[in-house]
C-alpha positions in Angstrom: -50.7 66.7 -181.3 -49.8 69.2 -179.0 -47.7 66.8 -177.3 -45.4 65.7 -180.6 -44.8 69.0 -181.5 -43.6 69.9 -177.8 -41.4 66.7 -178.5 -40.4 68.2 -181.7 -39.2 71.8 -180.4 -37.7 70.0 -176.9 -35.4 67.6 -179.4 -34.6 70.5 -181.6 -33.3 72.9 -178.7 -31.1 69.8 -177.6 -29.5 69.7 -181.1 -29.3 73.3 -181.3 -27.3 72.9 -177.6 -25.3 69.9 -179.0 -24.1 72.4 -182.3 -23.1 75.3 -180.2 -21.2 73.1 -177.4 -19.1 71.6 -180.6 -18.8 74.9 -182.2 -17.5 76.2 -178.8 -15.1 72.7 -178.4 -13.8 73.3 -181.8 -13.4 77.4 -182.0 -10.2 77.1 -180.2 -8.5 75.3 -182.8 -8.5 77.6 -185.0 -10.5 78.6 -188.2 -8.7 76.0 -190.5 -9.4 73.7 -188.0 -13.0 74.3 -187.2 -13.5 74.4 -191.4 -12.0 71.5 -191.8 -14.5 69.8 -189.0 -17.3 71.3 -190.1 -16.6 69.7 -193.8 -15.5 66.5 -192.3 -18.8 66.1 -190.4 -21.0 67.9 -191.8 -21.0 68.6 -195.4 -18.6 66.2 -196.8 -19.5 63.4 -194.5 -21.1 61.4 -197.3 -17.4 61.0 -199.1 -16.1 58.6 -196.3 -16.7 55.1 -195.9 -16.0 55.4 -192.4 -16.4 58.6 -191.0 -12.7 59.8 -189.5 -12.2 60.9 -185.4 -11.2 63.8 -184.6 -9.8 66.2 -183.9 -9.3 64.4 -181.6 -9.3 67.5 -179.0 -12.6 67.9 -179.4 -12.9 64.4 -177.6 -11.0 64.7 -174.5 -12.6 65.7 -171.6 -10.7 66.6 -168.6 -12.4 65.7 -165.5 -10.0 68.9 -163.3 -9.8 72.1 -165.3 -6.5 72.6 -163.7 -5.1 70.0 -166.3 -6.0 71.9 -169.2 -2.6 73.3 -169.8 -0.7 69.7 -168.8 -2.6 68.2 -170.6 -2.1 70.6 -173.7 1.2 70.7 -173.0 1.8 66.3 -173.3 -0.4 66.0 -176.5 0.5 69.2 -178.6 -0.3 69.1 -181.8 -1.7 66.0 -181.3 -5.1 67.9 -180.2 -5.2 68.8 -184.1 -5.3 65.4 -185.1 -7.9 62.9 -186.9 -8.1 59.0 -187.2 -8.7 57.4 -190.3 -9.8 53.5 -191.0 -8.1 53.3 -194.2 -6.2 55.1 -197.5 -9.0 56.2 -199.1 -10.4 58.1 -196.4 -7.2 59.6 -195.2 -6.9 60.9 -198.8 -9.7 62.4 -199.0 -9.3 63.9 -195.9 -5.8 65.5 -197.2 -7.8 66.9 -200.0 -10.0 68.5 -197.6 -7.5 70.2 -195.2 -5.5 71.3 -198.2 -8.8 73.3 -199.4 -8.2 74.5 -196.2 -4.8 75.4 -196.2 -3.7 72.9 -194.3 -0.7 70.6 -194.7 -1.9 67.3 -193.2 1.0 64.4 -192.3 1.1 60.8 -191.6 1.9 60.4 -187.9 1.6 56.5 -188.2 3.0 54.9 -191.2 0.5 52.5 -193.0 1.4 49.2 -192.9 -0.5 45.9 -194.0 -1.2 43.2 -192.4 -1.0 40.7 -195.7 -2.6 37.4 -193.1 -5.6 39.5 -192.4 -5.6 41.9 -195.5 -6.5 44.8 -192.7 -4.6 48.1 -192.4 -3.7 49.9 -189.5 -5.2 53.0 -187.7 -4.0 56.2 -190.0 -3.2 59.3 -187.9 -3.4 62.4 -190.1 -2.2 65.7 -188.8 -4.4 68.8 -188.8 -2.0 71.0 -187.5 -1.0 74.2 -189.9 2.5 74.6 -187.9 4.1 72.1 -190.7 5.9 69.7 -187.6 7.1 66.0 -188.7 5.9 63.1 -187.2 9.8 63.2 -184.9 9.2 66.4 -183.6 5.4 65.5 -182.3 6.7 63.2 -180.9 10.1 64.4 -179.2 10.9 67.0 -175.9 13.1 68.7 -178.5 10.2 70.5 -179.7 9.8 71.5 -176.3 10.7 75.3 -175.0 12.4 75.6 -172.0 8.9 76.4 -169.9 7.6 73.4 -171.6 9.7 71.4 -170.5 9.9 72.0 -167.2 6.1 71.9 -167.4 5.7 68.5 -168.4 8.5 67.4 -165.8 6.1 68.5 -163.2 3.4 66.9 -164.9 5.6 63.8 -165.4 6.4 63.8 -161.5 2.9 63.8 -160.1 2.0 61.2 -162.3 4.8 59.1 -160.4 4.4 60.2 -157.3 0.8 58.6 -157.6 2.8 55.4 -157.5 5.6 56.0 -155.4 6.1 56.3 -151.6 8.5 58.2 -150.1 8.3 60.6 -146.7 9.8 63.4 -148.4 9.7 65.1 -152.3 12.2 68.2 -153.2 12.3 69.8 -156.2 15.3 72.9 -156.7 14.5 75.7 -159.0 11.8 73.7 -161.0 10.0 76.6 -162.5 13.1 79.1 -163.9 12.2 78.3 -167.8 8.9 78.8 -167.1 6.6 82.1 -167.8 4.7 83.5 -164.9 1.4 82.1 -165.6 2.1 78.5 -165.6 4.4 79.1 -163.2 1.4 80.0 -161.0 -0.2 77.0 -162.4 2.5 74.5 -161.9 2.6 75.7 -158.0 -0.4 75.5 -157.5 -0.5 72.2 -159.0 2.5 70.8 -157.1 0.6 72.4 -153.4 -3.1 71.2 -153.9 -1.2 67.9 -154.5 0.9 68.4 -151.1 -2.2 69.3 -149.0 -4.2 66.0 -150.3 -5.2 64.3 -146.8 -3.0 60.9 -148.5 0.2 63.2 -148.6 -0.5 64.3 -144.7 2.4 61.8 -143.6 4.4 63.0 -146.5 7.1 66.1 -146.2 7.1 68.8 -149.5 10.0 71.2 -149.8 10.3 73.4 -153.3 12.9 75.7 -153.7 12.6 78.5 -156.1 14.7 81.6 -157.2 12.0 83.4 -157.4 9.2 84.8 -155.3 6.2 81.9 -154.8 2.7 83.0 -155.1 0.4 80.5 -153.6 -3.4 81.5 -155.0 -5.4 78.4 -153.8 -7.4 77.8 -150.6 -5.6 78.5 -147.6 -4.1 76.0 -145.9 -1.9 78.0 -143.1 -1.7 75.0 -140.9 0.3 73.4 -143.0 1.8 76.2 -146.0 4.9 77.9 -144.7 6.6 79.8 -147.0 10.1 80.7 -146.0 12.1 84.0 -148.1 15.5 84.6 -147.8 16.7 87.8 -147.4 18.4 90.1 -150.2 21.7 90.8 -149.2 22.9 94.2 -149.4 26.4 94.7 -151.7 28.1 97.4 -151.3 30.7 98.7 -153.6 33.5 101.1 -152.3 
């Protein structure tokens, strides 16, 4: 009997831990989005024929924490999205979202395959920012700093599949704020310092002061700062 009680207590602790970690993951989406997630996966779960998946951001696990900002920048409003299996569930999700002050919007149109009588997956935006599907898919909605950061992420991905002896970037950070700029520079230098890149040379030009907050790589890393010219007006 004591063993059964201990097993029940252990399982209750595991459930509490899982609920706590889920709350932590949902907290960063905002109060409205968190309340919607609790309704969808909790008290209103039985309303759905197939429980929606989401928010997408809570299902994404980034192995390296330094890429968190890159993932958020690339996925954007998709992090607050849900995936529904059918029309009925999507309508229920819309009503629940409206009760929480969220204006949902379908990213993907509904399409019925007449041959199989099946619908495509419906993706409903859970963001209260009111962005259209076109804005979510286009870089035009990005600020200058977000575009620069997304470009750095794209380049790092392309460098993985290209073999070039030199990699040069010029004024890649001029539109970024200082936090994202430091993150981007650390990402670039850390990538350049990987053993697979020791036979390559990376050159980064910036009109601003470069600060590297990663591990010391004095044998590999050299930072050259130009002297600020002195201008005399007569």
